[in-house]
C-alpha positions, -999 to 999 in steps of 0.1 A, spaced: 162 -400 385 183 -398 352 166 -393 320 187 -403 289 161 -385 266 179 -352 263 214 -369 255 195 -391 230 179 -362 212 212 -343 213 229 -373 195 202 -384 170 188 -352 161 216 -325 170 192 -309 193 205 -292 223 181 -287 252 176 -251 260 185 -243 297 174 -213 314 201 -194 329 193 -174 363 201 -137 360 214 -126 393 207 -93 411 229 -65 396 260 -60 420 247 -28 435 212 -43 445 229 -75 455 252 -56 479 221 -37 494 201 -70 499 233 -85 516 235 -54 538 198 -57 547 200 -94 555 231 -85 577 212 -59 596 186 -84 602 210 -112 615 227 -87 636 196 -73 652 180 -88 681 147 -90 662 125 -119 656 107 -126 621 72 -140 621 63 -164 592 27 -176 590 22 -171 629 54 -186 639 82 -164 654 118 -173 642 153 -159 651 169 -134 627 193 -161 615 164 -183 605 148 -154 588 179 -148 568 181 -183 557 147 -184 546 148 -150 527 182 -162 510 163 -191 496 135 -169 485 160 -145 469 175 -175 451 144 -185 437 134 -150 425 168 -147 408 165 -181 390 129 -169 377 146 -134 367 121 -116 387 143 -92 407 166 -65 396 165 -42 428 164 -43 466 128 -30 465 116 -58 442 133 -82 465 115 -67 495 82 -67 477 83 -99 461 101 -121 485 106 -105 519 72 -90 528 48 -119 528 45 -157 527 40 -168 490 23 -198 506 -6 -180 526 -1 -144 515 3 -135 552 25 -104 558 59 -112 577 64 -93 606 96 -81 625 95 -77 663 127 -61 680 130 -62 718 97 -52 733 85 -30 706 53 -41 688 58 -61 656 57 -42 623 54 -56 588 88 -67 574 81 -45 543 82 -13 567 111 -25 586 131 -36 556 124 -5 537 134 18 566 166 -4 568 172 0 531 173 37 534 196 37 564 220 14 543 217 36 513 226 67 536 254 51 550 267 40 515 264 78 503 284 91 531 312 64 527 315 71 490 312 108 491 346 124 491 355 161 499 363 185 471 399 186 460 421 210 481 428 230 449 393 237 440 384 253 473 416 271 476 410 289 440 378 305 453 
């Protein structure tokens, strides 16, 4: 429903309503979270929320909504904060989320995502590392 009050206050009193702006994750953290959610989606794993098992694609969609909420509230700046505040447990029930891959026993999503974050970071370091210049090794 549209409320004319903010516009009226603006015109009559010169008051501009304050609108909070979301502060998104820094680019490096956003890339890590995107990679984590991509790994989840590409897996054959299932995701348990409040006793119900969901596909990895459904989990990704849910976690993206939680990420958006956390960004809107300026509560996350790192992938670890996203895992802790949004991807580890239900904000409604407090129950931990679980991840089950194939026939393996379910593990808490915090454990699974933290392990996958380490993998993402290790892969990123390997991709960004460059060999020393030829001139540096030739001079020794």
